[in-house]
N, C-alpha and C positions, 0 to 999 in steps of 0.2 A: 481496509483501505487500499487504494490503488498504488501500483508501483509504476515508476517511470520506465516504460517499455515502448517498443515500436507499436504494440497493440494499443496501448492507451493513447498514443499519439494519433493513430487512425481513428479511434473512437472520439477523441477531442475534435479532430477535423470534421467528422460526420456530424457530431453534435452542433458544432459551430455552424455548418451549412444549414442544417435543419432548423436551428433556432435563430438564424440571422444574426449571429454574433461572431466575433473573432476568435480564433483558437486561443489567444492569450486570455480573453475574457472567460472562456470555458475553463481553461486550466486554473485560473484564479479562483473560480467558484469551487472547483474540486478541492484545491488547496485550502480554501477557507473552511471547508466542511470538516477537514481533519484537524484534531486537536494539535497536532504538531505544526500545522500551517504549511505543509508541504506534501508532496507525493514521496513514497518510499523509493529508495534506490534498489535495484535488483541485487547489488552486492550485499545489502543489509539482509535481504532474504537468504541469500546464499550462506552468509556467515551463520545465521541461525540454524539452517539446515545442516551445515557442516559440523556445528557444535552438537546437534542432536544425534548425529551419526558417529561422533567421536567417543573415545573411552571416558572423556571428561563428563559425559552425561550418563554414566553408567548407573546412577541411582535414580534416574528419571524413568518412571513407568506410568503408562496409561494417562498421559496428559493431553489436553487440548491446548496448544500454545498458539495464541493469536498474534500474528506478526502484521499489525494493522495501523500502527501509529496512534492507537487509542481510539479508533472509530467505534469499537464495541464498548459501550459504557455499561458497567455493571458494579454493583456493590454487594457485599454480603449482609 
């Protein structure tokens, strides 16, 4: 999933210009595609990274942790 950053704002503006839509329309489309209905905030990514680097994750080994608001859909 996308995060609310300066880069995504630039991409939204470029997509809007290319597609003949407003930036708000493009943003809305991106948000609707995510199960959470929004873009992630960079702080959310930072909190997850900080936890993984902390002693509190000491039992965590060899994992692939997706921080994507549920964009990757999988079941066992």
